[in-house]
TORKOL-4160 file (C-alpha; in steps of 0.2 Angstrom, whole numbers, padded with zeros to 4 digits, m for minus):
303
<pt num="1" X="0387" Y="0229" Z="m0107"/>
<pt num="2" X="0397" Y="0236" Z="m0092"/>
<pt num="3" X="0392" Y="0229" Z="m0075"/>
<pt num="4" X="0388" Y="0241" Z="m0061"/>
<pt num="5" X="0387" Y="0236" Z="m0042"/>
<pt num="6" X="0379" Y="0247" Z="m0030"/>
<pt num="7" X="0386" Y="0243" Z="m0013"/>
<pt num="8" X="0377" Y="0249" Z="0003"/>
<pt num="9" X="0385" Y="0245" Z="0020"/>
<pt num="10" X="0372" Y="0245" Z="0034"/>
<pt num="11" X="0371" Y="0245" Z="0052"/>
<pt num="12" X="0353" Y="0248" Z="0059"/>
<pt num="13" X="0346" Y="0257" Z="0045"/>
<pt num="14" X="0329" Y="0249" Z="0045"/>
<pt num="15" X="0320" Y="0266" Z="0044"/>
<pt num="16" X="0329" Y="0272" Z="0027"/>
<pt num="17" X="0335" Y="0256" Z="0018"/>
<pt num="18" X="0320" Y="0253" Z="0008"/>
<pt num="19" X="0319" Y="0271" Z="0001"/>
<pt num="20" X="0338" Y="0270" Z="m0003"/>
<pt num="21" X="0336" Y="0253" Z="m0013"/>
<pt num="22" X="0321" Y="0259" Z="m0022"/>
<pt num="23" X="0329" Y="0276" Z="m0027"/>
<pt num="24" X="0345" Y="0267" Z="m0034"/>
<pt num="25" X="0335" Y="0254" Z="m0042"/>
<pt num="26" X="0326" Y="0267" Z="m0052"/>
<pt num="27" X="0341" Y="0278" Z="m0055"/>
<pt num="28" X="0352" Y="0263" Z="m0061"/>
<pt num="29" X="0340" Y="0249" Z="m0066"/>
<pt num="30" X="0354" Y="0239" Z="m0074"/>
<pt num="31" X="0364" Y="0238" Z="m0058"/>
<pt num="32" X="0365" Y="0225" Z="m0045"/>
<pt num="33" X="0361" Y="0232" Z="m0028"/>
<pt num="34" X="0371" Y="0224" Z="m0013"/>
<pt num="35" X="0367" Y="0227" Z="0005"/>
<pt num="36" X="0380" Y="0221" Z="0018"/>
<pt num="37" X="0373" Y="0220" Z="0035"/>
<pt num="38" X="0385" Y="0224" Z="0049"/>
<pt num="39" X="0377" Y="0216" Z="0064"/>
<pt num="40" X="0361" Y="0226" Z="0064"/>
<pt num="41" X="0350" Y="0223" Z="0079"/>
<pt num="42" X="0334" Y="0229" Z="0069"/>
<pt num="43" X="0327" Y="0221" Z="0054"/>
<pt num="44" X="0338" Y="0230" Z="0041"/>
<pt num="45" X="0342" Y="0214" Z="0032"/>
<pt num="46" X="0324" Y="0208" Z="0030"/>
<pt num="47" X="0318" Y="0225" Z="0023"/>
<pt num="48" X="0333" Y="0225" Z="0011"/>
<pt num="49" X="0328" Y="0208" Z="0005"/>
<pt num="50" X="0310" Y="0213" Z="0002"/>
<pt num="51" X="0315" Y="0228" Z="m0007"/>
<pt num="52" X="0325" Y="0217" Z="m0020"/>
<pt num="53" X="0343" Y="0219" Z="m0014"/>
<pt num="54" X="0356" Y="0205" Z="m0013"/>
<pt num="55" X="0359" Y="0204" Z="0006"/>
<pt num="56" X="0376" Y="0198" Z="0013"/>
<pt num="57" X="0383" Y="0199" Z="0030"/>
<pt num="58" X="0400" Y="0205" Z="0038"/>
<pt num="59" X="0402" Y="0200" Z="0056"/>
<pt num="60" X="0417" Y="0210" Z="0060"/>
<pt num="61" X="0411" Y="0227" Z="0066"/>
<pt num="62" X="0416" Y="0243" Z="0056"/>
<pt num="63" X="0413" Y="0251" Z="0039"/>
<pt num="64" X="0431" Y="0247" Z="0034"/>
<pt num="65" X="0429" Y="0229" Z="0037"/>
<pt num="66" X="0413" Y="0229" Z="0027"/>
<pt num="67" X="0421" Y="0238" Z="0012"/>
<pt num="68" X="0435" Y="0226" Z="0013"/>
<pt num="69" X="0423" Y="0211" Z="0011"/>
<pt num="70" X="0413" Y="0220" Z="m0003"/>
<pt num="71" X="0428" Y="0223" Z="m0013"/>
<pt num="72" X="0434" Y="0205" Z="m0011"/>
<pt num="73" X="0418" Y="0197" Z="m0015"/>
<pt num="74" X="0410" Y="0207" Z="m0029"/>
<pt num="75" X="0416" Y="0208" Z="m0047"/>
<pt num="76" X="0410" Y="0223" Z="m0058"/>
<pt num="77" X="0416" Y="0236" Z="m0070"/>
<pt num="78" X="0410" Y="0250" Z="m0059"/>
<pt num="79" X="0407" Y="0250" Z="m0040"/>
<pt num="80" X="0396" Y="0264" Z="m0032"/>
<pt num="81" X="0396" Y="0265" Z="m0013"/>
<pt num="82" X="0382" Y="0274" Z="m0004"/>
<pt num="83" X="0377" Y="0275" Z="0014"/>
<pt num="84" X="0361" Y="0267" Z="0019"/>
<pt num="85" X="0355" Y="0282" Z="0029"/>
<pt num="86" X="0346" Y="0291" Z="0014"/>
<pt num="87" X="0356" Y="0307" Z="0015"/>
<pt num="88" X="0362" Y="0306" Z="m0004"/>
<pt num="89" X="0352" Y="0309" Z="m0019"/>
<pt num="90" X="0351" Y="0294" Z="m0031"/>
<pt num="91" X="0349" Y="0306" Z="m0046"/>
<pt num="92" X="0368" Y="0310" Z="m0044"/>
<pt num="93" X="0373" Y="0292" Z="m0046"/>
<pt num="94" X="0372" Y="0292" Z="m0065"/>
<pt num="95" X="0385" Y="0306" Z="m0065"/>
<pt num="96" X="0397" Y="0297" Z="m0054"/>
<pt num="97" X="0395" Y="0280" Z="m0064"/>
<pt num="98" X="0397" Y="0289" Z="m0081"/>
<pt num="99" X="0414" Y="0296" Z="m0075"/>
<pt num="100" X="0420" Y="0279" Z="m0072"/>
<pt num="101" X="0413" Y="0270" Z="m0087"/>
<pt num="102" X="0415" Y="0284" Z="m0100"/>
<pt num="103" X="0430" Y="0294" Z="m0094"/>
<pt num="104" X="0441" Y="0281" Z="m0086"/>
<pt num="105" X="0440" Y="0289" Z="m0069"/>
<pt num="106" X="0447" Y="0277" Z="m0055"/>
<pt num="107" X="0438" Y="0286" Z="m0041"/>
<pt num="108" X="0424" Y="0298" Z="m0042"/>
<pt num="109" X="0420" Y="0308" Z="m0026"/>
<pt num="110" X="0403" Y="0314" Z="m0022"/>
<pt num="111" X="0407" Y="0331" Z="m0016"/>
<pt num="112" X="0394" Y="0336" Z="m0002"/>
<pt num="113" X="0404" Y="0351" Z="0005"/>
<pt num="114" X="0403" Y="0361" Z="m0011"/>
<pt num="115" X="0384" Y="0358" Z="m0012"/>
<pt num="116" X="0371" Y="0357" Z="0003"/>
<pt num="117" X="0381" Y="0349" Z="0017"/>
<pt num="118" X="0384" Y="0364" Z="0028"/>
<pt num="119" X="0366" Y="0370" Z="0027"/>
<pt num="120" X="0359" Y="0352" Z="0030"/>
<pt num="121" X="0370" Y="0345" Z="0043"/>
<pt num="122" X="0365" Y="0351" Z="0060"/>
<pt num="123" X="0381" Y="0344" Z="0069"/>
<pt num="124" X="0393" Y="0359" Z="0070"/>
<pt num="125" X="0408" Y="0348" Z="0076"/>
<pt num="126" X="0406" Y="0338" Z="0060"/>
<pt num="127" X="0407" Y="0353" Z="0049"/>
<pt num="128" X="0423" Y="0359" Z="0058"/>
<pt num="129" X="0430" Y="0341" Z="0057"/>
<pt num="130" X="0427" Y="0340" Z="0038"/>
<pt num="131" X="0435" Y="0357" Z="0035"/>
<pt num="132" X="0450" Y="0352" Z="0046"/>
<pt num="133" X="0453" Y="0335" Z="0038"/>
<pt num="134" X="0451" Y="0343" Z="0021"/>
<pt num="135" X="0464" Y="0356" Z="0025"/>
<pt num="136" X="0477" Y="0343" Z="0032"/>
<pt num="137" X="0476" Y="0331" Z="0018"/>
<pt num="138" X="0477" Y="0344" Z="0005"/>
<pt num="139" X="0492" Y="0352" Z="0013"/>
<pt num="140" X="0501" Y="0336" Z="0016"/>
<pt num="141" X="0498" Y="0328" Z="m0001"/>
<pt num="142" X="0498" Y="0344" Z="m0011"/>
<pt num="143" X="0481" Y="0341" Z="m0018"/>
<pt num="144" X="0464" Y="0350" Z="m0019"/>
<pt num="145" X="0451" Y="0337" Z="m0015"/>
<pt num="146" X="0435" Y="0346" Z="m0010"/>
<pt num="147" X="0427" Y="0332" Z="0001"/>
<pt num="148" X="0439" Y="0319" Z="0009"/>
<pt num="149" X="0426" Y="0310" Z="0020"/>
<pt num="150" X="0411" Y="0308" Z="0009"/>
<pt num="151" X="0403" Y="0291" Z="0009"/>
<pt num="152" X="0396" Y="0293" Z="m0009"/>
<pt num="153" X="0409" Y="0287" Z="m0022"/>
<pt num="154" X="0411" Y="0277" Z="m0038"/>
<pt num="155" X="0426" Y="0266" Z="m0042"/>
<pt num="156" X="0434" Y="0257" Z="m0056"/>
<pt num="157" X="0438" Y="0239" Z="m0056"/>
<pt num="158" X="0457" Y="0243" Z="m0057"/>
<pt num="159" X="0456" Y="0253" Z="m0041"/>
<pt num="160" X="0445" Y="0241" Z="m0031"/>
<pt num="161" X="0455" Y="0225" Z="m0035"/>
<pt num="162" X="0472" Y="0234" Z="m0031"/>
<pt num="163" X="0467" Y="0244" Z="m0015"/>
<pt num="164" X="0474" Y="0236" Z="0001"/>
<pt num="165" X="0460" Y="0240" Z="0014"/>
<pt num="166" X="0469" Y="0242" Z="0031"/>
<pt num="167" X="0456" Y="0253" Z="0041"/>
<pt num="168" X="0443" Y="0244" Z="0051"/>
<pt num="169" X="0430" Y="0258" Z="0054"/>
<pt num="170" X="0424" Y="0275" Z="0048"/>
<pt num="171" X="0441" Y="0282" Z="0044"/>
<pt num="172" X="0441" Y="0271" Z="0028"/>
<pt num="173" X="0435" Y="0286" Z="0017"/>
<pt num="174" X="0451" Y="0296" Z="0022"/>
<pt num="175" X="0462" Y="0281" Z="0019"/>
<pt num="176" X="0454" Y="0278" Z="0001"/>
<pt num="177" X="0457" Y="0296" Z="m0003"/>
<pt num="178" X="0475" Y="0296" Z="0002"/>
<pt num="179" X="0479" Y="0280" Z="m0007"/>
<pt num="180" X="0471" Y="0287" Z="m0023"/>
<pt num="181" X="0482" Y="0303" Z="m0021"/>
<pt num="182" X="0498" Y="0294" Z="m0017"/>
<pt num="183" X="0496" Y="0281" Z="m0031"/>
<pt num="184" X="0491" Y="0294" Z="m0044"/>
<pt num="185" X="0474" Y="0287" Z="m0048"/>
<pt num="186" X="0463" Y="0297" Z="m0059"/>
<pt num="187" X="0452" Y="0306" Z="m0047"/>
<pt num="188" X="0436" Y="0316" Z="m0052"/>
<pt num="189" X="0424" Y="0326" Z="m0041"/>
<pt num="190" X="0406" Y="0329" Z="m0043"/>
<pt num="191" X="0395" Y="0340" Z="m0032"/>
<pt num="192" X="0381" Y="0330" Z="m0025"/>
<pt num="193" X="0365" Y="0335" Z="m0015"/>
<pt num="194" X="0366" Y="0330" Z="0003"/>
<pt num="195" X="0351" Y="0330" Z="0015"/>
<pt num="196" X="0351" Y="0327" Z="0034"/>
<pt num="197" X="0345" Y="0311" Z="0041"/>
<pt num="198" X="0326" Y="0310" Z="0042"/>
<pt num="199" X="0318" Y="0312" Z="0060"/>
<pt num="200" X="0320" Y="0296" Z="0070"/>
<pt num="201" X="0335" Y="0290" Z="0061"/>
<pt num="202" X="0351" Y="0292" Z="0072"/>
<pt num="203" X="0369" Y="0293" Z="0066"/>
<pt num="204" X="0381" Y="0279" Z="0072"/>
<pt num="205" X="0396" Y="0292" Z="0072"/>
<pt num="206" X="0403" Y="0298" Z="0088"/>
<pt num="207" X="0410" Y="0315" Z="0085"/>
<pt num="208" X="0425" Y="0315" Z="0096"/>
<pt num="209" X="0430" Y="0296" Z="0096"/>
<pt num="210" X="0428" Y="0295" Z="0077"/>
<pt num="211" X="0436" Y="0311" Z="0074"/>
<pt num="212" X="0451" Y="0305" Z="0084"/>
<pt num="213" X="0452" Y="0290" Z="0074"/>
<pt num="214" X="0452" Y="0300" Z="0058"/>
<pt num="215" X="0466" Y="0311" Z="0064"/>
<pt num="216" X="0476" Y="0296" Z="0070"/>
<pt num="217" X="0474" Y="0288" Z="0053"/>
<pt num="218" X="0480" Y="0304" Z="0044"/>
<pt num="219" X="0495" Y="0304" Z="0055"/>
<pt num="220" X="0499" Y="0286" Z="0052"/>
<pt num="221" X="0497" Y="0288" Z="0033"/>
<pt num="222" X="0507" Y="0304" Z="0033"/>
<pt num="223" X="0521" Y="0293" Z="0041"/>
<pt num="224" X="0519" Y="0279" Z="0029"/>
<pt num="225" X="0517" Y="0289" Z="0013"/>
<pt num="226" X="0528" Y="0304" Z="0016"/>
<pt num="227" X="0541" Y="0297" Z="0028"/>
<pt num="228" X="0555" Y="0310" Z="0023"/>
<pt num="229" X="0543" Y="0325" Z="0027"/>
<pt num="230" X="0536" Y="0317" Z="0042"/>
<pt num="231" X="0553" Y="0313" Z="0051"/>
<pt num="232" X="0561" Y="0329" Z="0045"/>
<pt num="233" X="0547" Y="0339" Z="0054"/>
<pt num="234" X="0551" Y="0329" Z="0070"/>
<pt num="235" X="0569" Y="0331" Z="0067"/>
<pt num="236" X="0567" Y="0350" Z="0065"/>
<pt num="237" X="0557" Y="0351" Z="0081"/>
<pt num="238" X="0570" Y="0341" Z="0091"/>
<pt num="239" X="0584" Y="0352" Z="0084"/>
<pt num="240" X="0574" Y="0368" Z="0089"/>
<pt num="241" X="0571" Y="0362" Z="0106"/>
<pt num="242" X="0589" Y="0356" Z="0108"/>
<pt num="243" X="0595" Y="0373" Z="0102"/>
<pt num="244" X="0585" Y="0382" Z="0115"/>
<pt num="245" X="0593" Y="0372" Z="0128"/>
<pt num="246" X="0611" Y="0373" Z="0121"/>
<pt num="247" X="0612" Y="0392" Z="0117"/>
<pt num="248" X="0611" Y="0398" Z="0136"/>
<pt num="249" X="0625" Y="0386" Z="0140"/>
<pt num="250" X="0635" Y="0392" Z="0125"/>
<pt num="251" X="0633" Y="0410" Z="0129"/>
<pt num="252" X="0638" Y="0407" Z="0147"/>
<pt num="253" X="0653" Y="0397" Z="0142"/>
<pt num="254" X="0659" Y="0411" Z="0130"/>
<pt num="255" X="0657" Y="0424" Z="0144"/>
<pt num="256" X="0664" Y="0414" Z="0159"/>
<pt num="257" X="0674" Y="0400" Z="0151"/>
<pt num="258" X="0665" Y="0387" Z="0162"/>
<pt num="259" X="0650" Y="0375" Z="0159"/>
<pt num="260" X="0641" Y="0374" Z="0175"/>
<pt num="261" X="0625" Y="0364" Z="0169"/>
<pt num="262" X="0632" Y="0348" Z="0162"/>
<pt num="263" X="0615" Y="0338" Z="0163"/>
<pt num="264" X="0607" Y="0351" Z="0152"/>
<pt num="265" X="0622" Y="0350" Z="0140"/>
<pt num="266" X="0620" Y="0331" Z="0139"/>
<pt num="267" X="0601" Y="0332" Z="0136"/>
<pt num="268" X="0603" Y="0344" Z="0122"/>
<pt num="269" X="0617" Y="0334" Z="0113"/>
<pt num="270" X="0606" Y="0318" Z="0115"/>
<pt num="271" X="0592" Y="0327" Z="0107"/>
<pt num="272" X="0603" Y="0333" Z="0093"/>
<pt num="273" X="0609" Y="0315" Z="0090"/>
<pt num="274" X="0591" Y="0308" Z="0090"/>
<pt num="275" X="0585" Y="0322" Z="0078"/>
<pt num="276" X="0599" Y="0318" Z="0066"/>
<pt num="277" X="0594" Y="0299" Z="0067"/>
<pt num="278" X="0576" Y="0304" Z="0064"/>
<pt num="279" X="0581" Y="0313" Z="0048"/>
<pt num="280" X="0592" Y="0299" Z="0042"/>
<pt num="281" X="0577" Y="0287" Z="0045"/>
<pt num="282" X="0566" Y="0298" Z="0034"/>
<pt num="283" X="0579" Y="0297" Z="0020"/>
<pt num="284" X="0580" Y="0278" Z="0021"/>
<pt num="285" X="0561" Y="0276" Z="0022"/>
<pt num="286" X="0558" Y="0288" Z="0008"/>
<pt num="287" X="0568" Y="0277" Z="m0004"/>
<pt num="288" X="0558" Y="0262" Z="0002"/>
<pt num="289" X="0542" Y="0270" Z="m0002"/>
<pt num="290" X="0547" Y="0276" Z="m0019"/>
<pt num="291" X="0553" Y="0258" Z="m0023"/>
<pt num="292" X="0536" Y="0252" Z="m0017"/>
<pt num="293" X="0527" Y="0264" Z="m0029"/>
<pt num="294" X="0537" Y="0257" Z="m0043"/>
<pt num="295" X="0532" Y="0240" Z="m0039"/>
<pt num="296" X="0514" Y="0245" Z="m0037"/>
<pt num="297" X="0514" Y="0252" Z="m0055"/>
<pt num="298" X="0521" Y="0236" Z="m0062"/>
<pt num="299" X="0507" Y="0227" Z="m0053"/>
<pt num="300" X="0494" Y="0238" Z="m0061"/>
<pt num="301" X="0502" Y="0236" Z="m0078"/>
<pt num="302" X="0500" Y="0217" Z="m0076"/>
<pt num="303" X="0482" Y="0219" Z="m0073"/>
């Protein structure tokens, strides 16, 4: 039989973790449920043990660090990740797992945004942030993913054991999505029910600092995965700015035959040179990235 691991990263979720474990034990009775405690200061770990979960610990703070350790330590045919805040419905777990086990999906995304997220979530900036991240990712990577930042996902063993986790915190969901898109993994999406946290349970996310981290991660991965487009855009901006400086000087020279503003001319020419170098860097890095994709495919075939 295929083995299923339910992975629950937790930080101070004592109020909800028992319900989460019971719900997923009922929905997937054949699965092993793992709770990874990330330096909780409440009794999350004790409650999880009493509820029947396998409890392990990750001392490096951050969701990305927890998921890195989970993926390294656990062997299964299907991995289901869910948050410990009781915001996702366990009834949807069967659909996510079936796509991995029966239809060879590598990543199955639990799509909140096409379901109840915008009516249940009371934090307006979070709604705006989800829309903004979705738009940026889909534009940059020419995709149509409905929910980039959901914490409800299922993965194949192939994806998990060949995914290099580099993010340390909340931005891990964005990184996973971009990695799957770039490496052409089989991605499926399933609309899932979402409910807001119960009263008394507080979110660990900071709207602005975590939002900044996500946008910074998108910019970094845009540079790493699409270097030609990234550096070409910078080069075009530089050329446009240099041209704005150069045209008045050129017109004045054509009218009078003299160049009275040499410092401006020098700055514009310097920006032209830097922009051309940026464009050349983009070409070179794009070749390297394409070669890396070829080597990655060879690695997958060996597995």
